[in-house]
DOGUTI-216235 format. One record per residue (C-alpha): residue number from 1; x, y, z; residue in three letters. Coordinates in steps of 0.2 Angstrom, whole numbers, plus 5000, padded with zeros to 4 digits. Example, Ala and Ser with C-alpha at 12.3 -4.5 7.8 and 13.67 -1.06 7.14 Angstrom:
REM DOGUTI-216235
[1; [5062; 4978; 5039]; "ala"],
[2; [5068; 4995; 5036]; "ser"],
END
This chain:
REM DOGUTI-216235
[1; [5116; 5092; 4977]; "unk"],
[2; [5102; 5095; 4989]; "unk"],
[3; [5089; 5090; 4975]; "unk"],
[4; [5099; 5074; 4972]; "unk"],
[5; [5100; 5069; 4990]; "unk"],
[6; [5081; 5073; 4992]; "unk"],
[7; [5076; 5063; 4977]; "unk"],
[8; [5066; 5047; 4977]; "unk"],
[9; [5081; 5037; 4972]; "unk"],
[10; [5091; 5043; 4986]; "unk"],
[11; [5077; 5040; 4999]; "unk"],
[12; [5074; 5023; 4992]; "unk"],
[13; [5093; 5019; 4993]; "unk"],
[14; [5094; 5026; 5011]; "unk"],
[15; [5079; 5016; 5016]; "unk"],
[16; [5084; 5000; 5009]; "unk"],
[17; [5102; 5001; 5016]; "unk"],
[18; [5095; 5006; 5033]; "unk"],
[19; [5083; 4991; 5033]; "unk"],
[20; [5097; 4979; 5027]; "unk"],
[21; [5108; 4986; 5040]; "unk"],
[22; [5096; 4984; 5054]; "unk"],
[23; [5092; 4966; 5048]; "unk"],
[24; [5111; 4962; 5047]; "unk"],
[25; [5115; 4969; 5064]; "unk"],
[26; [5100; 4959; 5072]; "unk"],
[27; [5105; 4943; 5063]; "unk"],
[28; [5123; 4946; 5068]; "unk"],
[29; [5119; 4949; 5086]; "unk"],
[30; [5108; 4933; 5086]; "unk"],
[31; [5122; 4923; 5077]; "unk"],
[32; [5135; 4928; 5090]; "unk"],
[33; [5124; 4924; 5104]; "unk"],
[34; [5119; 4907; 5097]; "unk"],
[35; [5137; 4904; 5093]; "unk"],
[36; [5143; 4909; 5110]; "unk"],
[37; [5130; 4899; 5119]; "unk"],
[38; [5134; 4883; 5109]; "unk"],
[39; [5152; 4885; 5112]; "unk"],
[40; [5149; 4888; 5130]; "unk"],
[41; [5138; 4873; 5132]; "unk"],
[42; [5151; 4863; 5122]; "unk"],
[43; [5165; 4869; 5135]; "unk"],
[44; [5154; 4864; 5149]; "unk"],
[45; [5150; 4847; 5141]; "unk"],
[46; [5169; 4844; 5139]; "unk"],
[47; [5172; 4849; 5157]; "unk"],
[48; [5158; 4838; 5163]; "unk"],
[49; [5165; 4823; 5154]; "unk"],
[50; [5183; 4826; 5161]; "unk"],
[51; [5176; 4828; 5179]; "unk"],
[52; [5165; 4812; 5178]; "unk"],
[53; [5180; 4802; 5171]; "unk"],
[54; [5190; 4806; 5186]; "unk"],
[55; [5175; 4804; 5198]; "unk"],
[56; [5171; 4787; 5191]; "unk"],
[57; [5189; 4781; 5194]; "unk"],
[58; [5187; 4787; 5212]; "unk"],
[59; [5170; 4779; 5214]; "unk"],
[60; [5177; 4762; 5207]; "unk"],
[61; [5193; 4763; 5217]; "unk"],
[62; [5200; 4775; 5230]; "unk"],
[63; [5205; 4793; 5230]; "unk"],
[64; [5221; 4786; 5237]; "unk"],
[65; [5225; 4776; 5221]; "unk"],
[66; [5232; 4783; 5204]; "unk"],
[67; [5219; 4795; 5198]; "unk"],
[68; [5228; 4798; 5181]; "unk"],
[69; [5222; 4816; 5180]; "unk"],
[70; [5221; 4824; 5163]; "unk"],
[71; [5235; 4836; 5158]; "unk"],
[72; [5232; 4853; 5165]; "unk"],
[73; [5234; 4861; 5149]; "unk"],
[74; [5219; 4852; 5142]; "unk"],
[75; [5208; 4851; 5158]; "unk"],
[76; [5214; 4858; 5174]; "unk"],
[77; [5207; 4846; 5188]; "unk"],
[78; [5206; 4848; 5207]; "unk"],
[79; [5200; 4835; 5219]; "unk"],
[80; [5195; 4841; 5236]; "unk"],
[81; [5187; 4833; 5251]; "unk"],
[82; [5172; 4838; 5261]; "unk"],
[83; [5182; 4850; 5271]; "unk"],
[84; [5189; 4858; 5255]; "unk"],
[85; [5206; 4851; 5257]; "unk"],
[86; [5215; 4847; 5241]; "unk"],
[87; [5218; 4829; 5238]; "unk"],
[88; [5224; 4829; 5220]; "unk"],
[89; [5227; 4842; 5207]; "unk"],
[90; [5232; 4841; 5189]; "unk"],
[91; [5249; 4844; 5182]; "unk"],
[92; [5255; 4862; 5181]; "unk"],
[93; [5239; 4869; 5189]; "unk"],
[94; [5244; 4883; 5200]; "unk"],
[95; [5228; 4892; 5205]; "unk"],
[96; [5210; 4892; 5202]; "unk"],
[97; [5199; 4908; 5203]; "unk"],
[98; [5214; 4917; 5209]; "unk"],
[99; [5218; 4906; 5224]; "unk"],
[100; [5234; 4896; 5224]; "unk"],
[101; [5233; 4878; 5225]; "unk"],
[102; [5247; 4868; 5234]; "unk"],
[103; [5250; 4850; 5229]; "unk"],
[104; [5247; 4838; 5244]; "unk"],
[105; [5263; 4833; 5251]; "unk"],
[106; [5257; 4816; 5257]; "unk"],
[107; [5241; 4814; 5248]; "unk"],
[108; [5240; 4795; 5250]; "unk"],
[109; [5245; 4794; 5268]; "unk"],
[110; [5234; 4808; 5274]; "unk"],
[111; [5220; 4802; 5263]; "unk"],
[112; [5222; 4784; 5271]; "unk"],
[113; [5222; 4791; 5289]; "unk"],
[114; [5207; 4802; 5285]; "unk"],
[115; [5198; 4787; 5278]; "unk"],
[116; [5202; 4775; 5293]; "unk"],
[117; [5198; 4788; 5306]; "unk"],
[118; [5181; 4793; 5298]; "unk"],
[119; [5176; 4776; 5292]; "unk"],
[120; [5162; 4775; 5306]; "unk"],
[121; [5157; 4792; 5301]; "unk"],
[122; [5156; 4788; 5283]; "unk"],
[123; [5145; 4773; 5287]; "unk"],
[124; [5134; 4784; 5297]; "unk"],
[125; [5132; 4795; 5283]; "unk"],
[126; [5128; 4782; 5270]; "unk"],
[127; [5110; 4786; 5271]; "unk"],
[128; [5113; 4805; 5270]; "unk"],
[129; [5110; 4815; 5254]; "unk"],
[130; [5123; 4813; 5240]; "unk"],
[131; [5130; 4798; 5231]; "unk"],
[132; [5132; 4781; 5239]; "unk"],
[133; [5149; 4773; 5241]; "unk"],
[134; [5155; 4768; 5224]; "unk"],
[135; [5144; 4780; 5215]; "unk"],
[136; [5145; 4797; 5206]; "unk"],
[137; [5131; 4810; 5209]; "unk"],
[138; [5120; 4814; 5194]; "unk"],
[139; [5120; 4833; 5198]; "unk"],
[140; [5133; 4844; 5190]; "unk"],
[141; [5137; 4862; 5195]; "unk"],
[142; [5143; 4873; 5181]; "unk"],
[143; [5153; 4889; 5184]; "unk"],
[144; [5164; 4901; 5174]; "unk"],
[145; [5181; 4905; 5182]; "unk"],
[146; [5199; 4906; 5179]; "unk"],
[147; [5214; 4894; 5181]; "unk"],
[148; [5232; 4897; 5180]; "unk"],
[149; [5241; 4883; 5171]; "unk"],
[150; [5260; 4885; 5171]; "unk"],
[151; [5262; 4904; 5167]; "unk"],
[152; [5246; 4907; 5159]; "unk"],
[153; [5229; 4912; 5166]; "unk"],
[154; [5214; 4909; 5156]; "unk"],
[155; [5195; 4908; 5157]; "unk"],
[156; [5188; 4891; 5160]; "unk"],
[157; [5171; 4883; 5161]; "unk"],
[158; [5171; 4872; 5177]; "unk"],
[159; [5160; 4857; 5180]; "unk"],
[160; [5160; 4850; 5198]; "unk"],
[161; [5154; 4832; 5202]; "unk"],
[162; [5153; 4823; 5219]; "unk"],
[163; [5158; 4805; 5221]; "unk"],
[164; [5161; 4792; 5235]; "unk"],
[165; [5175; 4779; 5234]; "unk"],
[166; [5172; 4762; 5239]; "unk"],
[167; [5177; 4767; 5257]; "unk"],
[168; [5163; 4779; 5258]; "unk"],
[169; [5174; 4795; 5257]; "unk"],
[170; [5165; 4809; 5248]; "unk"],
[171; [5175; 4820; 5236]; "unk"],
[172; [5172; 4834; 5224]; "unk"],
[173; [5180; 4833; 5207]; "unk"],
[174; [5181; 4850; 5198]; "unk"],
[175; [5187; 4850; 5180]; "unk"],
[176; [5188; 4864; 5168]; "unk"],
[177; [5187; 4867; 5149]; "unk"],
[178; [5196; 4882; 5142]; "unk"],
[179; [5185; 4896; 5135]; "unk"],
[180; [5199; 4903; 5124]; "unk"],
[181; [5193; 4893; 5109]; "unk"],
[182; [5175; 4900; 5111]; "unk"],
[183; [5182; 4918; 5113]; "unk"],
[184; [5193; 4916; 5098]; "unk"],
[185; [5179; 4909; 5087]; "unk"],
[186; [5167; 4923; 5093]; "unk"],
[187; [5180; 4936; 5090]; "unk"],
[188; [5184; 4929; 5073]; "unk"],
[189; [5166; 4929; 5068]; "unk"],
[190; [5163; 4946; 5075]; "unk"],
[191; [5178; 4953; 5066]; "unk"],
[192; [5172; 4945; 5049]; "unk"],
[193; [5155; 4953; 5052]; "unk"],
[194; [5163; 4970; 5056]; "unk"],
[195; [5173; 4969; 5040]; "unk"],
[196; [5159; 4961; 5029]; "unk"],
[197; [5144; 4972; 5035]; "unk"],
[198; [5150; 4988; 5028]; "unk"],
[199; [5155; 4980; 5012]; "unk"],
[200; [5138; 4972; 5010]; "unk"],
[201; [5129; 4988; 5014]; "unk"],
[202; [5140; 4997; 5001]; "unk"],
[203; [5134; 4983; 4988]; "unk"],
[204; [5116; 4985; 4994]; "unk"],
[205; [5117; 5004; 4992]; "unk"],
[206; [5125; 5003; 4975]; "unk"],
[207; [5113; 4990; 4968]; "unk"],
[208; [5098; 4999; 4975]; "unk"],
[209; [5104; 5015; 4968]; "unk"],
[210; [5107; 5008; 4950]; "unk"],
[211; [5090; 4998; 4951]; "unk"],
[212; [5080; 5013; 4957]; "unk"],
[213; [5089; 5024; 4943]; "unk"],
[214; [5084; 5011; 4930]; "unk"],
[215; [5066; 5009; 4937]; "unk"],
[216; [5063; 5028; 4938]; "unk"],
[217; [5071; 5032; 4921]; "unk"],
[218; [5054; 5031; 4912]; "unk"],
[219; [5047; 5043; 4926]; "unk"],
[220; [5060; 5056; 4921]; "unk"],
[221; [5055; 5053; 4903]; "unk"],
[222; [5036; 5056; 4907]; "unk"],
[223; [5041; 5071; 4917]; "unk"],
[224; [5051; 5079; 4903]; "unk"],
[225; [5038; 5076; 4890]; "unk"],
[226; [5024; 5083; 4902]; "unk"],
[227; [5035; 5099; 4904]; "unk"],
[228; [5037; 5100; 4885]; "unk"],
[229; [5018; 5098; 4883]; "unk"],
[230; [5015; 5112; 4896]; "unk"],
[231; [5028; 5123; 4888]; "unk"],
[232; [5021; 5120; 4870]; "unk"],
[233; [5003; 5119; 4874]; "unk"],
[234; [5002; 5105; 4861]; "unk"],
[235; [4990; 5093; 4869]; "unk"],
[236; [4991; 5081; 4854]; "unk"],
[237; [5008; 5075; 4861]; "unk"],
[238; [5009; 5059; 4872]; "unk"],
[239; [5021; 5053; 4885]; "unk"],
[240; [5032; 5038; 4881]; "unk"],
[241; [5025; 5022; 4887]; "unk"],
[242; [5038; 5009; 4894]; "unk"],
[243; [5037; 4991; 4888]; "unk"],
[244; [5036; 4984; 4906]; "unk"],
[245; [5019; 4981; 4912]; "unk"],
[246; [5022; 4988; 4929]; "unk"],
[247; [5016; 5003; 4939]; "unk"],
[248; [5026; 5015; 4929]; "unk"],
[249; [5018; 5008; 4913]; "unk"],
[250; [5001; 5010; 4920]; "unk"],
[251; [5005; 5028; 4925]; "unk"],
[252; [5011; 5032; 4907]; "unk"],
[253; [4995; 5025; 4900]; "unk"],
[254; [4984; 5034; 4912]; "unk"],
[255; [4993; 5050; 4909]; "unk"],
[256; [4991; 5048; 4890]; "unk"],
[257; [4972; 5044; 4893]; "unk"],
[258; [4971; 5060; 4904]; "unk"],
[259; [4980; 5070; 4890]; "unk"],
[260; [4968; 5063; 4877]; "unk"],
[261; [4953; 5068; 4888]; "unk"],
[262; [4960; 5085; 4891]; "unk"],
[263; [4963; 5087; 4872]; "unk"],
[264; [4945; 5082; 4868]; "unk"],
[265; [4939; 5094; 4881]; "unk"],
[266; [4949; 5108; 4875]; "unk"],
[267; [4944; 5104; 4857]; "unk"],
[268; [4926; 5103; 4862]; "unk"],
[269; [4927; 5120; 4871]; "unk"],
[270; [4935; 5128; 4856]; "unk"],
[271; [4921; 5121; 4845]; "unk"],
[272; [4908; 5127; 4858]; "unk"],
[273; [4915; 5145; 4857]; "unk"],
[274; [4916; 5145; 4839]; "unk"],
[275; [4899; 5138; 4836]; "unk"],
[276; [4892; 5149; 4850]; "unk"],
[277; [4899; 5164; 4841]; "unk"],
[278; [4892; 5158; 4824]; "unk"],
[279; [4875; 5156; 4832]; "unk"],
[280; [4875; 5173; 4840]; "unk"],
[281; [4881; 5182; 4825]; "unk"],
[282; [4865; 5179; 4815]; "unk"],
[283; [4852; 5186; 4827]; "unk"],
[284; [4864; 5200; 4832]; "unk"],
[285; [4867; 5205; 4814]; "unk"],
[286; [4848; 5204; 4810]; "unk"],
[287; [4844; 5214; 4826]; "unk"],
[288; [4857; 5227; 4822]; "unk"],
[289; [4851; 5229; 4804]; "unk"],
[290; [4833; 5231; 4809]; "unk"],
[291; [4838; 5244; 4822]; "unk"],
[292; [4849; 5254; 4809]; "unk"],
[293; [4834; 5253; 4797]; "unk"],
[294; [4823; 5259; 4810]; "unk"],
[295; [4834; 5274; 4814]; "unk"],
[296; [4835; 5279; 4796]; "unk"],
[297; [4817; 5275; 4792]; "unk"],
[298; [4806; 5273; 4807]; "unk"],
[299; [4791; 5268; 4796]; "unk"],
[300; [4801; 5252; 4791]; "unk"],
[301; [4806; 5246; 4808]; "unk"],
[302; [4800; 5228; 4810]; "unk"],
[303; [4796; 5228; 4829]; "unk"],
[304; [4790; 5210; 4829]; "unk"],
[305; [4805; 5204; 4820]; "unk"],
[306; [4816; 5213; 4832]; "unk"],
[307; [4807; 5206; 4847]; "unk"],
[308; [4808; 5188; 4840]; "unk"],
[309; [4827; 5190; 4837]; "unk"],
[310; [4829; 5197; 4855]; "unk"],
[311; [4819; 5182; 4862]; "unk"],
[312; [4830; 5170; 4852]; "unk"],
[313; [4846; 5178; 4859]; "unk"],
[314; [4838; 5177; 4876]; "unk"],
[315; [4835; 5158; 4874]; "unk"],
[316; [4852; 5155; 4866]; "unk"],
[317; [4861; 5165; 4881]; "unk"],
[318; [4851; 5154; 4893]; "unk"],
[319; [4856; 5138; 4885]; "unk"],
[320; [4874; 5143; 4884]; "unk"],
[321; [4874; 5148; 4903]; "unk"],
[322; [4866; 5131; 4908]; "unk"],
[323; [4879; 5122; 4897]; "unk"],
[324; [4893; 5132; 4906]; "unk"],
[325; [4886; 5127; 4923]; "unk"],
[326; [4885; 5109; 4918]; "unk"],
[327; [4902; 5109; 4911]; "unk"],
[328; [4908; 5117; 4927]; "unk"],
[329; [4902; 5101; 4936]; "unk"],
[330; [4886; 5109; 4944]; "unk"],
[331; [4877; 5096; 4954]; "unk"],
[332; [4858; 5095; 4954]; "unk"],
[333; [4849; 5099; 4971]; "unk"],
[334; [4844; 5084; 4981]; "unk"],
[335; [4826; 5088; 4982]; "unk"],
[336; [4813; 5076; 4977]; "unk"],
[337; [4803; 5079; 4961]; "unk"],
[338; [4787; 5070; 4957]; "unk"],
[339; [4789; 5067; 4938]; "unk"],
[340; [4770; 5063; 4935]; "unk"],
[341; [4765; 5079; 4943]; "unk"],
[342; [4779; 5088; 4933]; "unk"],
[343; [4772; 5081; 4917]; "unk"],
[344; [4754; 5085; 4920]; "unk"],
[345; [4759; 5103; 4925]; "unk"],
[346; [4771; 5107; 4911]; "unk"],
[347; [4760; 5100; 4897]; "unk"],
[348; [4745; 5109; 4903]; "unk"],
[349; [4754; 5126; 4902]; "unk"],
[350; [4759; 5123; 4883]; "unk"],
[351; [4743; 5131; 4876]; "unk"],
[352; [4752; 5139; 4861]; "unk"],
[353; [4759; 5122; 4854]; "unk"],
[354; [4756; 5118; 4836]; "unk"],
[355; [4750; 5101; 4841]; "unk"],
[356; [4742; 5098; 4858]; "unk"],
[357; [4752; 5086; 4869]; "unk"],
[358; [4743; 5070; 4873]; "unk"],
[359; [4747; 5063; 4890]; "unk"],
[360; [4747; 5044; 4891]; "unk"],
[361; [4751; 5033; 4906]; "unk"],
[362; [4758; 5042; 4921]; "unk"],
[363; [4765; 5030; 4935]; "unk"],
[364; [4769; 5038; 4952]; "unk"],
[365; [4788; 5040; 4953]; "unk"],
[366; [4799; 5052; 4962]; "unk"],
[367; [4817; 5056; 4958]; "unk"],
[368; [4830; 5066; 4967]; "unk"],
[369; [4836; 5081; 4957]; "unk"],
[370; [4833; 5099; 4951]; "unk"],
[371; [4815; 5102; 4947]; "unk"],
[372; [4820; 5116; 4935]; "unk"],
[373; [4833; 5106; 4925]; "unk"],
[374; [4821; 5091; 4923]; "unk"],
[375; [4807; 5103; 4918]; "unk"],
[376; [4820; 5110; 4905]; "unk"],
[377; [4823; 5092; 4898]; "unk"],
[378; [4804; 5089; 4896]; "unk"],
[379; [4802; 5105; 4888]; "unk"],
[380; [4816; 5102; 4876]; "unk"],
[381; [4810; 5085; 4871]; "unk"],
[382; [4792; 5092; 4868]; "unk"],
[383; [4799; 5106; 4858]; "unk"],
[384; [4809; 5094; 4847]; "unk"],
[385; [4794; 5083; 4845]; "unk"],
[386; [4783; 5099; 4840]; "unk"],
[387; [4796; 5103; 4826]; "unk"],
[388; [4795; 5086; 4818]; "unk"],
[389; [4778; 5079; 4822]; "unk"],
[390; [4764; 5078; 4808]; "unk"],
[391; [4749; 5077; 4819]; "unk"],
[392; [4753; 5069; 4836]; "unk"],
[393; [4764; 5072; 4851]; "unk"],
[394; [4763; 5060; 4866]; "unk"],
[395; [4771; 5059; 4883]; "unk"],
[396; [4770; 5045; 4896]; "unk"],
[397; [4779; 5040; 4912]; "unk"],
[398; [4781; 5022; 4917]; "unk"],
[399; [4789; 5014; 4932]; "unk"],
[400; [4801; 5000; 4928]; "unk"],
[401; [4809; 4993; 4944]; "unk"],
[402; [4820; 5005; 4951]; "unk"],
[403; [4819; 5017; 4936]; "unk"],
[404; [4807; 5030; 4931]; "unk"],
[405; [4805; 5030; 4911]; "unk"],
[406; [4799; 5046; 4903]; "unk"],
[407; [4795; 5044; 4884]; "unk"],
[408; [4791; 5057; 4872]; "unk"],
[409; [4786; 5052; 4854]; "unk"],
[410; [4779; 5060; 4839]; "unk"],
[411; [4772; 5054; 4822]; "unk"],
[412; [4786; 5062; 4812]; "unk"],
[413; [4799; 5054; 4800]; "unk"],
[414; [4809; 5049; 4815]; "unk"],
[415; [4828; 5049; 4817]; "unk"],
[416; [4839; 5039; 4806]; "unk"],
[417; [4848; 5025; 4816]; "unk"],
[418; [4865; 5032; 4810]; "unk"],
[419; [4861; 5049; 4818]; "unk"],
[420; [4854; 5043; 4834]; "unk"],
[421; [4869; 5048; 4844]; "unk"],
[422; [4875; 5063; 4834]; "unk"],
[423; [4859; 5073; 4837]; "unk"],
[424; [4865; 5074; 4855]; "unk"],
[425; [4880; 5084; 4851]; "unk"],
[426; [4880; 5102; 4853]; "unk"],
[427; [4875; 5113; 4839]; "unk"],
[428; [4870; 5098; 4828]; "unk"],
[429; [4855; 5100; 4817]; "unk"],
[430; [4849; 5087; 4805]; "unk"],
[431; [4838; 5100; 4797]; "unk"],
[432; [4852; 5111; 4791]; "unk"],
[433; [4842; 5114; 4775]; "unk"],
[434; [4829; 5123; 4785]; "unk"],
[435; [4830; 5140; 4792]; "unk"],
[436; [4839; 5143; 4808]; "unk"],
[437; [4824; 5151; 4815]; "unk"],
[438; [4814; 5136; 4813]; "unk"],
[439; [4828; 5123; 4817]; "unk"],
[440; [4834; 5130; 4833]; "unk"],
[441; [4852; 5132; 4838]; "unk"],
[442; [4855; 5113; 4841]; "unk"],
[443; [4857; 5114; 4860]; "unk"],
[444; [4841; 5107; 4866]; "unk"],
[445; [4845; 5089; 4865]; "unk"],
[446; [4863; 5091; 4871]; "unk"],
[447; [4857; 5100; 4886]; "unk"],
[448; [4844; 5087; 4889]; "unk"],
[449; [4857; 5073; 4889]; "unk"],
[450; [4869; 5082; 4900]; "unk"],
[451; [4855; 5085; 4913]; "unk"],
[452; [4850; 5067; 4912]; "unk"],
[453; [4868; 5061; 4915]; "unk"],
[454; [4870; 5073; 4929]; "unk"],
[455; [4855; 5065; 4938]; "unk"],
[456; [4862; 5048; 4936]; "unk"],
[457; [4851; 5043; 4921]; "unk"],
[458; [4852; 5042; 4902]; "unk"],
[459; [4843; 5049; 4887]; "unk"],
[460; [4842; 5040; 4870]; "unk"],
[461; [4832; 5037; 4855]; "unk"],
[462; [4825; 5020; 4855]; "unk"],
[463; [4814; 5018; 4840]; "unk"],
[464; [4810; 5030; 4826]; "unk"],
[465; [4806; 5046; 4835]; "unk"],
[466; [4804; 5039; 4853]; "unk"],
[467; [4815; 5049; 4865]; "unk"],
[468; [4817; 5039; 4882]; "unk"],
[469; [4823; 5047; 4898]; "unk"],
[470; [4828; 5035; 4912]; "unk"],
[471; [4831; 5041; 4929]; "unk"],
[472; [4834; 5032; 4945]; "unk"],
[473; [4819; 5032; 4957]; "unk"],
[474; [4823; 5041; 4974]; "unk"],
[475; [4824; 5029; 4989]; "unk"],
END
């Protein structure tokens, strides 16, 4: 159970569900806020329309006339004078903001007396702030509050508008619009979201679980096949490649490429061990035979032959050790090597060669790498040329742009074009008919190419018997 909960599928499902949940909650909150704001503004607009309707009737007539106030159930309206006295109130309006409102007993007479007594004062205030007689103020004051209409107390959005009748009397008309529709609409949407959100999240989680399961099914196939390959040690097997050209398909193809490279490496290692054992068997058997003969018949001991076999064993062991280091990924040192000086020095020390080495053009060129390994490459190329040359062996170093090119050639029969790559394989000899003592172990050219590649260069046969070593010039 714990492994299933900690699987990639479970994590992907949980992550997707969480992200969708956060997005939906944020969108839901934003929706509720926008809906509530729009409905609130709509209620305010309705209240303003109702208040201005009453105010315009007052401005064009008199507060003492028939105001025809809206029904209190729709829009509770209260008309007050500057002193806060109620001049008119809608039907069934009992209280506003918790304060009871008594209907005026003699609204018309009182209003008339107030109007006649304050006529001069109204005239004096015509130039004061506020609307002029017969006008309605453009400003509106919005507030939320409560109103009791009949036996019900509800929330309302109130709009207050000031106006002056033709007699100059200023009144305030306060009309409300119920907020219950807004609250009902918001509550309905909120309830629908509270019900729909969990269901939607369940759908998202289920779909993500199924889709992830389907998407990861090839991964499980790859894992199972890799486990079987590990258990059987059969590197010839390959993991299944899905038909989809997606990341998992590329993973499967890369895995198969890795298995192919690993199989080739293991096979190369097996061949190397087998070939090395075969190469070591002959000189060891020869040396043992000579020593056994020498023990039985000291006068027949071939000391020079034993020394020659020992030297051959020493060279072969050194070659095998160098190849092992190269296969292990040993990187050459970063010192600078003067190739021209190396060619002059190494060729001058070859005093026992069958054919003297003729040095041609030597351009100045320094490369970064191991002096010992690069000297080994030059020595192997010269040894190979000595074995096949008829009367001439030549070495030269030229500079071609950012490359130093070392060429070693001889006047021998050359390498057939079909064999120009095979000769760089390990333990490959094109002169199998010749004695092993003369033909070597077939490791010299393989070592030379490996060293060249490790130094960022290349080694190839260009024409006939011309071996060309290309190395990048050190900056």
